[in-house]
C-alpha positions in Angstrom: -2.4 -8.0 28.3 1.0 -8.3 26.7 3.8 -6.3 28.2 6.9 -7.5 26.3 9.0 -5.6 23.7 6.5 -6.5 21.0 3.3 -5.7 23.0 2.0 -3.1 20.5 2.7 -5.4 17.6 0.6 -8.1 19.2 -2.2 -5.6 19.9 -2.0 -4.4 16.3 -2.3 -8.0 15.0 -5.1 -8.9 17.4 -7.1 -5.8 16.4 -6.7 -6.6 12.7 -7.7 -10.3 13.3 -10.8 -9.3 15.4 -11.8 -7.0 12.5 -11.5 -9.8 10.0 -13.4 -12.2 12.3 -16.2 -9.7 12.8 -16.5 -8.3 9.2 -15.1 -11.1 7.0 -12.2 -9.1 5.5 -9.1 -7.4 6.6 -9.2 -3.7 7.6 -8.1 -0.9 5.2 -6.5 1.1 8.0 -5.6 1.0 11.7 -5.8 4.2 13.7 -3.8 4.5 16.9 -2.6 7.1 19.4 0.7 8.6 18.2 2.6 7.2 21.1 1.6 3.7 20.1 2.5 4.4 16.5 6.0 5.6 17.6 6.6 2.4 19.5 5.3 0.2 16.7 7.6 2.0 14.1 10.6 1.4 16.4 10.2 -2.4 16.0 10.7 -2.3 12.3 13.3 -1.2 9.8 12.0 1.4 7.3 11.7 -1.2 4.6 9.7 -3.6 6.8 7.4 -0.9 8.0 6.8 0.1 4.3 5.8 -3.5 3.6 3.4 -3.4 6.5 1.9 -0.1 5.3 1.5 -1.5 1.8 -1.0 -3.9 3.4 -2.8 -1.6 5.7 -2.7 2.2 6.3 -1.4 2.9 9.7 -2.5 6.3 11.0 -1.8 8.4 14.1 -4.9 9.7 15.7 -5.0 11.7 18.9 -8.7 10.8 19.3 -7.8 7.2 19.9 -7.3 7.0 23.7 -4.1 5.2 24.7 -6.3 2.8 26.7 -8.2 1.8 23.5 -4.8 1.1 21.7 -6.0 0.5 18.2 -9.1 0.9 16.0 -9.3 -1.0 12.7 -11.6 0.3 9.9 -12.6 -0.3 6.3 -14.0 2.1 3.7 -17.6 1.0 4.3 -17.8 2.4 7.8 -17.0 -0.9 9.7 -14.7 -0.7 12.7 -13.3 -2.8 15.5 -11.4 -1.6 18.5 -8.7 -3.6 20.3 -10.3 -6.3 22.5 -7.4 -8.4 23.7 -6.2 -11.8 22.5 -8.2 -13.3 19.6 -10.6 -16.2 20.1 -10.9 -17.1 16.5 -9.1 -19.7 14.3 -5.8 -19.6 12.6 -7.7 -18.7 9.4 -7.7 -15.1 10.7 -4.0 -15.2 11.4 -2.7 -11.6 10.6 0.9 -12.7 10.3 0.2 -14.5 7.1 -1.8 -11.6 5.7 0.7 -9.0 6.7 3.8 -11.0 5.7 6.2 -9.1 8.0 7.4 -9.3 11.5 9.4 -7.0 13.8 13.1 -7.2 13.2 14.5 -5.2 16.1 13.3 -6.0 19.6 15.4 -3.2 21.1 14.1 -0.4 19.0 15.0 0.8 15.5 17.9 3.2 15.2 18.3 3.7 11.4 
């Protein structure tokens, strides 16, 4: 389990990648506990977070237990919860799909 400054970014990517591997397409949205969303937002400038949200809706959800971390979903009812590091190929690399990476390892302070 990642514990570095970008741990929730990694978990977010791994959840999206697992969803693609399981369902054959990227998720439409990722739900997460509000505490996780707060941490994720702190890694990005407002502009970069907007680029991320243009690819996938990122939604706070109190129902997502902080131990589940993230739940990726599509509009057809498919879902996939965080499972840890991916076991699939680079073809499911979410970094290429998302086209953005964190720009502030010490927390955003805009």
